[in-house]
Steps between C-alpha positions, in 0.01 A plus 500: 500500500624730226873531519484876427225592739600794725321683782571854588356581839501841653348719772485872439394767742540813286533355149875504443542126560207422275662706221820313546321165497318589177835589339626153595190346347549695183864399473500128582284366212683691225851458634482147641191347340322448837135467559438742787221556749479815721355477853442794742524328836288767670187403294575165339629167606715247325263220396771234454861573552599167343401626154804724498855421403615842615370738761615868503409707808506877446458677828573829670789526741474758772747531789654168399172311524349307200122520544316232302741216586306449825178451298674251272644307799167481682283409205719310256834396632394281790632149511300239308452249781 
């Protein structure tokens, strides 16, 4: 595992969250020397979550609800037993 491997995962309905996620991806390598992968959770899956030292979730919030966290919980954050 690379110690500076970072995943930025997002889900965007109208494009604003994607734009925000891309800004994060543009900033992290230059400012913090991180190796960054970008994943759109609507069309891609995370092949191996254990490759990443850091995971950043960029998601829209509407009426107090964070949307893609439910996708992450169902697919990737289940107990490993």
